[in-house]
PLY file of the C-alpha trace (Angstrom):
ply
format ascii 1.0
element vertex 356
property float x
property float y
property float z
element edge 355
property int vertex1
property int vertex2
end_header
83.37 106.47 132.62
84.78 106.23 136.16
82.11 103.72 137.19
82.89 101.58 134.15
86.63 101.64 134.91
86.04 100.71 138.57
83.74 97.90 137.51
86.37 96.59 135.07
89.09 96.78 137.76
86.91 94.92 140.29
86.04 92.25 137.75
89.69 91.81 136.84
90.74 91.46 140.52
88.06 88.82 141.09
89.24 86.89 138.04
92.81 86.91 139.31
91.77 85.71 142.77
89.68 82.92 141.29
92.56 81.92 139.04
94.97 81.76 142.01
92.55 79.60 144.06
92.04 77.21 141.17
95.78 76.87 140.67
96.37 76.09 144.36
93.59 73.50 144.29
95.10 71.84 141.21
98.54 71.70 142.84
97.13 70.08 145.98
95.13 67.58 143.93
98.29 66.64 142.05
100.18 66.25 145.34
97.44 63.95 146.69
97.53 61.90 143.51
101.32 61.72 143.81
101.09 60.37 147.37
98.53 57.78 146.26
100.78 56.70 143.38
103.78 56.32 145.69
101.72 54.23 148.11
100.70 51.97 145.23
104.26 51.66 143.94
103.73 53.89 140.91
106.19 56.63 139.83
105.48 60.08 141.18
104.40 62.81 138.77
104.38 65.73 141.20
106.95 66.36 143.91
105.51 67.98 147.02
102.52 70.27 147.53
103.32 73.97 147.67
102.09 76.13 150.48
100.10 79.32 150.09
103.24 81.32 150.98
105.25 79.60 148.24
102.43 80.16 145.76
102.29 83.84 146.74
106.07 84.11 146.20
105.77 82.51 142.76
102.96 84.89 141.84
104.99 87.86 143.11
107.98 86.92 140.94
105.74 86.40 137.93
104.17 89.79 138.50
107.60 91.41 138.76
108.70 89.73 135.52
105.51 90.87 133.80
106.00 94.46 134.97
109.61 94.37 133.77
108.51 93.05 130.36
105.90 95.81 130.13
108.50 98.41 131.13
110.89 97.24 128.39
108.04 97.18 125.86
106.95 100.73 126.69
110.52 102.00 126.70
111.12 100.59 123.21
107.82 102.08 122.04
108.69 105.53 123.38
112.06 105.56 121.60
110.76 104.53 118.18
108.66 106.38 115.61
105.01 106.89 116.53
101.95 105.57 114.71
98.63 107.42 114.69
95.40 105.75 113.62
93.12 108.58 112.53
89.55 107.48 113.34
87.83 110.81 112.72
85.47 109.22 110.17
82.82 107.58 112.33
79.97 109.50 110.69
80.88 107.86 107.36
80.91 104.32 108.75
78.13 101.83 109.29
77.89 99.75 112.47
79.46 96.83 110.63
82.36 99.03 109.47
82.98 100.23 113.03
83.10 96.64 114.31
85.56 95.78 111.54
87.74 98.78 112.42
87.73 97.78 116.10
88.93 94.29 115.12
91.69 95.78 112.97
92.82 97.91 115.94
92.77 94.77 118.12
95.02 92.99 115.59
97.22 96.11 115.50
97.74 96.00 119.26
98.68 92.32 119.13
101.13 92.90 116.27
102.78 95.81 118.08
102.92 93.87 121.37
104.74 90.96 119.72
107.10 93.08 117.63
110.77 93.29 118.69
110.63 96.98 117.66
107.24 98.26 118.90
105.98 101.81 118.42
103.89 104.21 120.45
100.41 103.97 118.92
97.80 106.70 119.28
94.14 106.09 118.40
92.77 109.59 117.77
89.40 111.03 116.84
87.63 108.15 118.60
83.85 108.44 118.44
81.39 106.96 120.96
80.52 103.90 118.85
84.14 102.94 118.21
85.04 103.51 121.86
82.18 101.21 122.92
83.37 98.48 120.51
86.96 98.75 121.74
85.86 98.51 125.36
83.87 95.37 124.51
87.02 93.65 123.28
89.00 94.65 126.38
91.06 97.69 125.34
91.19 98.83 128.98
93.62 95.94 129.68
95.98 96.78 126.81
99.46 97.91 127.87
100.47 101.40 126.78
97.22 101.85 124.89
95.33 105.12 125.02
92.30 106.55 123.23
91.98 110.22 122.31
88.69 111.89 121.48
90.37 114.86 119.79
91.93 114.89 116.34
95.70 114.35 116.23
96.15 117.77 114.60
94.93 119.33 117.87
97.45 117.44 120.02
100.52 119.48 121.08
103.04 116.65 120.72
102.60 116.57 116.94
103.31 119.21 114.31
102.72 119.29 110.57
105.69 121.42 109.49
109.04 120.91 111.24
111.48 123.66 112.13
114.88 123.73 113.81
113.41 124.06 117.32
110.98 121.16 116.99
113.59 118.98 115.29
115.93 119.63 118.22
113.15 118.75 120.68
112.32 115.56 118.81
115.91 114.32 118.70
116.67 114.57 122.43
118.01 111.64 124.42
116.72 108.18 125.18
113.48 107.96 127.17
113.76 105.79 130.28
110.60 104.23 131.71
110.57 103.40 135.43
108.14 102.00 137.99
107.55 98.95 140.17
103.93 98.37 139.13
102.00 98.51 135.88
100.30 101.74 136.96
103.64 103.43 137.73
105.19 102.17 134.49
102.31 103.44 132.36
102.27 106.79 134.20
105.99 107.21 133.49
105.31 106.28 129.86
102.44 108.69 129.26
104.10 111.51 131.22
107.08 111.46 128.86
105.37 110.82 125.52
103.86 114.32 125.12
107.37 115.81 125.43
108.44 114.00 122.27
107.39 116.29 119.44
106.93 114.38 116.21
106.70 115.46 112.59
103.45 114.26 111.02
103.57 112.10 107.89
100.24 110.88 106.48
100.25 107.55 104.63
98.00 107.77 101.57
97.83 105.72 98.38
96.98 108.97 96.54
100.32 110.61 97.46
102.98 111.17 94.81
105.98 110.72 97.13
107.03 107.16 98.01
108.08 106.36 101.58
111.73 105.36 101.71
113.26 105.12 105.19
111.49 105.41 108.54
112.39 108.32 110.81
112.22 108.00 114.60
111.33 111.71 114.78
108.13 111.17 112.78
104.59 110.13 113.58
103.09 108.13 110.70
99.35 108.63 110.33
97.12 105.83 109.02
93.53 106.54 108.09
91.12 104.47 110.17
88.82 103.81 107.22
87.19 100.52 106.27
85.38 101.25 102.97
88.14 103.08 101.10
86.37 102.93 97.73
83.47 105.00 99.08
85.79 107.47 100.83
88.53 107.54 98.20
90.95 110.43 98.56
89.44 111.79 101.78
92.58 111.29 103.91
94.85 112.81 101.26
92.57 115.83 101.03
92.60 116.29 104.82
96.38 116.05 105.01
96.87 118.47 102.11
94.50 121.03 103.61
96.35 120.87 106.95
99.78 121.11 105.34
100.82 117.60 106.37
103.35 115.73 104.28
101.84 112.75 102.45
103.64 109.61 101.29
102.58 106.23 99.96
103.95 102.82 100.86
106.33 101.36 98.22
104.06 98.43 97.43
104.00 98.86 93.65
107.80 99.08 93.59
108.10 95.49 94.82
104.75 93.69 94.37
101.81 93.71 92.00
98.58 92.83 93.77
95.31 91.66 92.26
92.69 94.26 93.05
94.00 97.10 95.22
97.25 98.33 96.73
95.39 99.77 99.75
96.01 97.75 102.92
94.00 97.35 106.12
95.02 99.29 109.23
96.70 96.29 110.88
98.60 95.39 107.70
99.88 98.99 107.39
101.13 98.94 110.98
102.67 95.49 110.59
104.45 96.60 107.41
106.03 99.60 109.17
107.13 97.44 112.10
108.53 94.74 109.81
110.45 97.36 107.82
111.96 98.65 111.08
112.91 95.08 112.02
114.48 94.40 108.60
116.65 97.51 108.92
117.98 99.70 106.10
119.01 96.94 103.71
118.28 97.15 99.98
115.65 94.41 100.24
114.09 95.57 103.53
110.79 96.74 102.02
110.51 93.71 99.75
111.20 91.31 102.62
108.70 93.12 104.85
106.03 93.03 102.12
106.55 89.31 101.56
105.98 88.72 105.28
102.95 91.00 105.66
100.96 90.79 102.42
98.59 87.78 102.30
100.14 85.29 99.90
96.81 84.60 98.23
96.90 88.11 96.77
100.39 87.64 95.37
99.63 84.09 94.23
96.48 85.23 92.48
98.45 87.95 90.77
101.10 85.48 89.69
98.46 83.15 88.28
96.83 86.08 86.48
100.19 87.15 85.13
100.80 83.58 84.01
97.41 83.51 82.29
98.16 86.80 80.59
101.50 85.42 79.43
99.81 82.28 78.11
97.20 84.39 76.34
99.93 86.47 74.75
101.69 83.28 73.64
98.46 82.00 72.11
97.91 85.32 70.36
101.45 85.22 69.00
100.93 81.65 67.79
97.67 82.65 66.10
99.37 85.60 64.46
102.17 83.34 63.22
99.62 80.87 61.87
97.76 83.67 60.10
101.03 84.94 58.61
101.89 81.43 57.42
98.43 81.04 55.87
98.79 84.39 54.13
102.23 83.39 52.82
100.81 80.09 51.55
97.94 81.91 49.85
100.38 84.33 48.24
102.54 81.43 47.03
99.48 79.69 45.60
98.41 82.88 43.83
101.91 83.29 42.41
101.91 79.67 41.20
98.50 80.17 39.58
99.71 83.33 37.86
102.81 81.52 36.60
100.66 78.66 35.28
98.35 81.11 33.53
101.34 82.88 31.96
102.75 79.55 30.78
99.37 78.58 29.30
99.15 81.92 27.50
102.67 81.49 26.11
101.82 78.00 24.90
98.64 79.27 23.23
100.58 82.03 21.52
103.19 79.56 20.27
100.46 77.29 18.92
98.81 80.19 17.12
102.11 81.21 15.54
102.76 77.65 14.36
99.29 77.48 12.78
99.83 80.76 10.95
103.09 79.46 9.51
0 1
1 2
2 3
3 4
4 5
5 6
6 7
7 8
8 9
9 10
10 11
11 12
12 13
13 14
14 15
15 16
16 17
17 18
18 19
19 20
20 21
21 22
22 23
23 24
24 25
25 26
26 27
27 28
28 29
29 30
30 31
31 32
32 33
33 34
34 35
35 36
36 37
37 38
38 39
39 40
40 41
41 42
42 43
43 44
44 45
45 46
46 47
47 48
48 49
49 50
50 51
51 52
52 53
53 54
54 55
55 56
56 57
57 58
58 59
59 60
60 61
61 62
62 63
63 64
64 65
65 66
66 67
67 68
68 69
69 70
70 71
71 72
72 73
73 74
74 75
75 76
76 77
77 78
78 79
79 80
80 81
81 82
82 83
83 84
84 85
85 86
86 87
87 88
88 89
89 90
90 91
91 92
92 93
93 94
94 95
95 96
96 97
97 98
98 99
99 100
100 101
101 102
102 103
103 104
104 105
105 106
106 107
107 108
108 109
109 110
110 111
111 112
112 113
113 114
114 115
115 116
116 117
117 118
118 119
119 120
120 121
121 122
122 123
123 124
124 125
125 126
126 127
127 128
128 129
129 130
130 131
131 132
132 133
133 134
134 135
135 136
136 137
137 138
138 139
139 140
140 141
141 142
142 143
143 144
144 145
145 146
146 147
147 148
148 149
149 150
150 151
151 152
152 153
153 154
154 155
155 156
156 157
157 158
158 159
159 160
160 161
161 162
162 163
163 164
164 165
165 166
166 167
167 168
168 169
169 170
170 171
171 172
172 173
173 174
174 175
175 176
176 177
177 178
178 179
179 180
180 181
181 182
182 183
183 184
184 185
185 186
186 187
187 188
188 189
189 190
190 191
191 192
192 193
193 194
194 195
195 196
196 197
197 198
198 199
199 200
200 201
201 202
202 203
203 204
204 205
205 206
206 207
207 208
208 209
209 210
210 211
211 212
212 213
213 214
214 215
215 216
216 217
217 218
218 219
219 220
220 221
221 222
222 223
223 224
224 225
225 226
226 227
227 228
228 229
229 230
230 231
231 232
232 233
233 234
234 235
235 236
236 237
237 238
238 239
239 240
240 241
241 242
242 243
243 244
244 245
245 246
246 247
247 248
248 249
249 250
250 251
251 252
252 253
253 254
254 255
255 256
256 257
257 258
258 259
259 260
260 261
261 262
262 263
263 264
264 265
265 266
266 267
267 268
268 269
269 270
270 271
271 272
272 273
273 274
274 275
275 276
276 277
277 278
278 279
279 280
280 281
281 282
282 283
283 284
284 285
285 286
286 287
287 288
288 289
289 290
290 291
291 292
292 293
293 294
294 295
295 296
296 297
297 298
298 299
299 300
300 301
301 302
302 303
303 304
304 305
305 306
306 307
307 308
308 309
309 310
310 311
311 312
312 313
313 314
314 315
315 316
316 317
317 318
318 319
319 320
320 321
321 322
322 323
323 324
324 325
325 326
326 327
327 328
328 329
329 330
330 331
331 332
332 333
333 334
334 335
335 336
336 337
337 338
338 339
339 340
340 341
341 342
342 343
343 344
344 345
345 346
346 347
347 348
348 349
349 350
350 351
351 352
352 353
353 354
354 355
């Protein structure tokens, strides 16, 4: 593992050096073109060439800005609720499923990185195959990202059943992240995270309780499962056996989807982050769902609902037509009976006249 990390660091440093040299060469080429244009009476596009010292100063400022952005990102993450992606299911997944899960985690990182209210995300129970896939897509360069081999239930910063002591520990003051480099910032971040004890809440579509508001003292667990039909109920069973509170996302309260109300890992994370961004308004969950859920699912449902409504209308029309036909038949039968009665009366009158 150490050799791989050193190799990645060396490769990254070489890429940065190459990038800096290319940029300096481009600037000098533009400056030369600018001088040529001025000599030919054309307007200048580039002012003056920058020296290596000026370029180094620009790069230094950019690096400082980047470190400051990372510090702010990690500080926001540390002071929000936590998200755990429980990946302790590798033995149930095929190679294709593991690749899909790695992509979902990649999307999750991007969503959290862009969110105005990011969370601290833990990837726990990581097996060798998933770790290899994540390293292939560059997880070693992700800010504030950390893999854990052990299950989250074995990690001391989380607890399944809260008490007064742990609640007091989890509600202590604002975490402040410091450092002048990325390494210092991340060290400050990871040194303080384990001190924040969080109450575990497992998100499961099989739960009876519906998630209402998000709590900064909680760590919300999402099952890192791809084929949920084959492993239906497995996360709910695990949480119940370990005494962990289970809740389900309020999807059915606001939307009706086509096939399933179970979301992918990245959609679950995005929904939680969007809910936090929307605040505690009455329409927060609905607004978050409308942003996160793929519109094709909702559109398909709406078209299905429209078809069902049309079918019901047709059925009602057919029933009305049948009722009208039955009424017409009854009227015809009544008319025939009346005609028969009239004929019988006439026959009787004729018979009486003949007898007289």
